[in-house]
BATOR-565253 format. One line per 5 residues: number of its first residue (from 1); their letters; for each residue x, y, z of N, C-alpha, C. Coordinates in pm, whole numbers, plus 50000, padded with zeros to 5 digits. Example, Ala and Ser with C-alpha at 12.3 -4.5 7.8 and 13.67 -1.06 7.14 Angstrom:
! BATOR-565253
1	AS	51319,49431,50780,51230,49550,50780,51320,49670,50780; 51285,49775,50708,51367,49894,50714,51290,50003,50787
//
This chain:
! BATOR-565253
1	XXXXX	49965,61403,68231,49981,61319,68115,49855,61325,68030; 49869,61375,67915,49753,61389,67827,49755,61278,67724; 49647,61197,67725,49636,61089,67627,49544,61129,67513; 49488,61246,67520,49395,61292,67418,49458,61296,67279; 49582,61346,67264,49641,61349,67129,49651,61210,67067
6	XXXXX	49684,61107,67146,49692,60972,67090,49556,60924,67044; 49453,60947,67127,49318,60904,67088,49272,60980,66965; 49301,61109,66961,49262,61191,66847,49332,61143,66721; 49459,61111,66732,49535,61062,66617,49480,60927,66572; 49442,60842,66667,49386,60711,66632,49252,60727,66561
11	XXXXX	49170,60819,66611,49040,60844,66547,49059,60899,66407; 49156,60990,66391,49183,61048,66260,49230,60941,66163; 49315,60850,66208,49364,60742,66122,49250,60649,66084; 49161,60617,66179,49047,60529,66149,48954,60595,66049; 48928,60724,66068,48841,60797,65976,48902,60801,65837
16	XXXXX	49036,60819,65832,49106,60822,65703,49095,60686,65634; 49110,60576,65710,49097,60442,65653,48956,60418,65602; 48855,60461,65678,48715,60444,65635,48688,60523,65508; 48736,60648,65503,48717,60731,65384,48784,60668,65264; 48904,60613,65286,48976,60547,65178,48900,60425,65127
21	XXXXX	48841,60349,65220,48765,60230,65183,48641,60268,65102; 48571,60374,65145,48452,60419,65072,48492,60468,64932; 48606,60536,64921,48654,60581,64790,48683,60461,64700; 48741,60355,64757,48768,60234,64679,48638,60171,64630; 48535,60166,64716,48406,60112,64674,48344,60198,64564
26	XXXXX	48356,60330,64577,48303,60421,64475,48375,60399,64342; 48505,60375,64348,48583,60348,64227,48532,60219,64160; 48509,60115,64240,48457,59988,64187,48320,60010,64123; 48234,60088,64190,48101,60119,64137,48113,60186,64001; 48204,60283,63992,48223,60358,63868,48282,60271,63758
31	XXXXX	48387,60196,63788,48455,60115,63688,48368,60002,63634; 48284,59945,63721,48199,59835,63679,48070,59884,63614; 48045,60015,63620,47924,60070,63560,47798,60030,63636; 47812,60006,63766,47698,59965,63847,47615,60085,63889; 47486,60063,63913,47400,60168,63963,47399,60168,64116
36	XXXXX	47432,60053,64175,47424,60040,64319,47525,59936,64366; 47582,59959,64486,47677,59866,64543,47655,59863,64693; 47643,59742,64749,47625,59726,64893,47737,59641,64948; 47788,59681,65068,47891,59606,65139,47846,59600,65284; 47842,59478,65339,47792,59464,65475,47872,59358,65550
41	XXXXX	47911,59394,65673,47971,59300,65766,47898,59316,65899; 47941,59243,66000,47878,59258,66132,47903,59397,66189; 48014,59459,66153,48052,59589,66210,48003,59709,66129; 47985,59692,65999,47953,59807,65915,47866,59766,65797; 47782,59859,65754,47702,59840,65633,47713,59966,65550
46	XXXXX	47751,59950,65423,47768,60063,65332,47688,60036,65207; 47614,60137,65162,47538,60126,65036,47568,60250,64953; 47624,60228,64835,47652,60336,64743,47555,60324,64627; 47498,60436,64588,47402,60436,64478,47431,60553,64386; 47430,60526,64258,47455,60630,64159,47321,60692,64121
51	XXXXX	47312,60824,64128,47191,60893,64089,47212,60946,63949; 47126,60903,63858,47135,60950,63720,47005,61015,63681; 47015,61118,63600,46896,61190,63557,46828,61119,63439; 46906,61045,63362,46850,60980,63244,46795,60843,63278; 46689,60807,63210,46631,60674,63227,46714,60575,63147
56	XXXXX	46713,60447,63186,46788,60349,63110,46737,60340,62965; 46830,60322,62875,46795,60313,62733,46781,60166,62697; 46670,60132,62634,46651,59995,62588,46616,59997,62441; 46661,59895,62371,46629,59884,62230,46502,59802,62216; 46414,59846,62130,46289,59774,62110,46255,59772,61962
61	XXXXX	46192,59666,61921,46149,59656,61782,46025,59744,61763; 46005,59800,61644,45886,59882,61621,45759,59799,61641; 45659,59861,61699,45534,59793,61726,45421,59872,61661; 45333,59803,61594,45217,59869,61534,45117,59900,61644; 45070,60025,61647,44974,60068,61748,44836,60076,61684
66	XXXXX	44741,60006,61744,44606,59999,61688,44528,60129,61708; 44548,60194,61823,44475,60316,61851,44573,60425,61890; 44538,60552,61866,44630,60660,61901,44648,60669,62053; 44771,60697,62093,44802,60711,62235,44831,60857,62262; 44776,60909,62371,44800,61048,62407,44948,61069,62431
71	XXXXX	45000,61185,62390,45141,61212,62410,45172,61227,62557; 45284,61171,62596,45327,61181,62735,45411,61307,62752; 45401,61373,62867,45484,61493,62890,45632,61456,62894; 45717,61558,62877,45862,61536,62880,45904,61469,63010; 45846,61512,63121,45872,61448,63250,45750,61365,63285
76	XXXXX	45759,61232,63279,45643,61146,63305,45579,61170,63441; 45656,61217,63541,45601,61241,63673,45500,61356,63672; 45502,61439,63568,45408,61551,63556,45273,61508,63500; 45263,61389,63448,45138,61339,63391,45035,61323,63502; 44908,61363,63479,44806,61352,63585,44777,61208,63628
81	XXXXX	44806,61110,63545,44780,60971,63581,44904,60898,63631; 45012,60972,63653,45138,60908,63696,45127,60859,63839; 45173,60737,63861,45187,60682,63995,45336,60693,64025; 45371,60775,64127,45511,60804,64158,45557,60723,64278; 45686,60701,64283,45744,60627,64395,45741,60714,64520
86	XXXXX	45689,60660,64630,45686,60737,64754,45818,60730,64832; 45916,60657,64778,46042,60639,64852,46152,60594,64757; 46275,60600,64807,46391,60547,64737,46398,60399,64769; 46427,60316,64670,46437,60173,64695,46457,60095,64567; 46417,59970,64572,46425,59882,64456,46283,59836,64424
91	XXXXX	46243,59853,64298,46107,59818,64259,46103,59675,64207; 45998,59603,64245,45975,59468,64195,45838,59466,64127; 45835,59406,64007,45713,59406,63927,45627,59282,63950; 45676,59189,64032,45603,59065,64060,45621,59028,64207; 45530,58948,64263,45540,58912,64404,45656,58817,64434
96	XXXXX	45700,58741,64335,45811,58646,64349,45890,58645,64219; 46015,58601,64221,46096,58603,64099,46036,58528,63980; 45971,58415,64003,45917,58337,63891,45769,58364,63864; 45708,58452,63941,45565,58481,63926,45543,58582,63813; 45423,58583,63754,45393,58684,63652,45386,58823,63715
101	XXXXX	45408,58925,63632,45406,59063,63678,45267,59101,63730; 45265,59195,63826,45138,59243,63879,45052,59305,63769; 45117,59383,63679,45045,59452,63572,45124,59445,63442; 45054,59470,63331,45116,59483,63200,45056,59604,63133; 45126,59658,63035,45071,59773,62961,44943,59730,62890
106	XXXXX	44842,59814,62901,44713,59785,62839,44615,59715,62934; 44664,59669,63048,44577,59599,63145,44488,59698,63218; 44372,59650,63261,44280,59730,63342,44309,59701,63488; 44316,59808,63570,44341,59793,63713,44227,59856,63792; 44212,59810,63915,44110,59867,64004,44180,59949,64112
111	XXXXX	44107,60041,64172,44163,60123,64279,44207,60031,64394; 44328,60051,64442,44380,59970,64552,44454,59845,64509; 44451,59813,64380,44521,59694,64329,44671,59717,64337; 44746,59615,64377,44893,59626,64385,44952,59634,64245; 45034,59737,64224,45100,59757,64095,45245,59709,64101
116	XXXXX	45312,59739,64213,45453,59706,64232,45477,59684,64381; 45597,59636,64411,45646,59633,64548,45778,59709,64546; 45795,59800,64643,45921,59873,64655,45988,59829,64785; 46110,59777,64771,46187,59738,64888,46272,59857,64930; 46255,59897,65055,46335,60005,65113,46377,59962,65252
121	XXXXX	46505,59958,65277,46560,59917,65406,46506,59780,65449; 46504,59687,65354,46463,59547,65376,46316,59533,65415; 46234,59636,65384,46090,59629,65407,46023,59635,65270; 45930,59542,65247,45857,59538,65119,45730,59624,65132; 45720,59727,65047,45609,59821,65052,45526,59809,64924
126	XXXXX	45398,59772,64934,45316,59762,64813,45282,59903,64761; 45288,59919,64630,45246,60042,64564,45115,60007,64493; 45008,60074,64532,44876,60041,64480,44824,60147,64385; 44727,60107,64304,44665,60200,64209,44577,60299,64285; 44598,60429,64261,44517,60529,64331,44374,60537,64277
131	XXXXX	44354,60485,64155,44222,60488,64092,44211,60373,63993; 44089,60345,63952,44068,60242,63849,44103,60303,63713; 44150,60220,63622,44183,60269,63489,44262,60167,63410; 44327,60216,63306,44406,60132,63216,44553,60171,63229; 44640,60072,63232,44784,60097,63238,44829,60141,63099
136	XXXXX	44872,60267,63090,44914,60322,62962,45061,60296,62936; 45144,60318,63037,45289,60303,63019,45352,60264,63151; 45443,60166,63147,45521,60125,63263,45665,60173,63240; 45718,60249,63336,45850,60309,63319,45963,60233,63387; 45933,60131,63464,46036,60061,63542,46044,59914,63504
141	XXXXX	46157,59855,63535,46178,59713,63511,46201,59645,63646; 46184,59516,63650,46201,59440,63773,46340,59458,63832; 46347,59476,63965,46471,59490,64042,46551,59615,64008; 46483,59717,63958,46548,59843,63921,46551,59937,64042; 46664,60003,64069,46665,60104,64175,46583,60225,64131
146	XXXXX	46506,60282,64224,46423,60398,64192,46444,60508,64295; 46406,60628,64256,46420,60746,64341,46283,60793,64387; 46280,60872,64493,46158,60934,64542,46099,61023,64432; 45968,61011,64407,45900,61095,64309,45915,61050,64165; 45987,60944,64141,46006,60893,64005,45876,60828,63957
151	XXXXX	45838,60857,63833,45716,60797,63776,45741,60649,63752; 45650,60566,63805,45660,60422,63788,45570,60374,63675; 45451,60432,63667,45350,60387,63571,45250,60500,63550; 45181,60498,63435,45071,60591,63412,44944,60510,63401; 44844,60548,63483,44714,60483,63482,44611,60588,63442
156	X	44539,60565,63333,44434,60660,63289,44300,60595,63295
//
């Protein structure tokens, strides 16, 4: 008496149901225009994340610049003063939701100063300034998902 075919059929049906569930979550992610979706129960944890090549577009009012700013390269991560994300996660610009940001554009930072916190797998990782300098440009917003190697800020 071989029970293997029944077990195999049961495993195939379970895998099919799981695949169907993940497809439904992906559909919700797509339809809602979300960048990330997490689903967690005691039995399973699923995290879907959309990888996009383009940075988010924001509208800003024109600002008068007092001094000339050096042109940034097409890929900010190629800039010699770029501080890049060492991991995939969610970046936080302040230590707490109601606290002021760690840094602002134009601020002076010291080597080792915390610039951001990146949450990866429920662990908070401080991102520090590799050198002293001035914050030229901040590329991320609070609670934004980020990728490995993505430029977070330029410090010159």
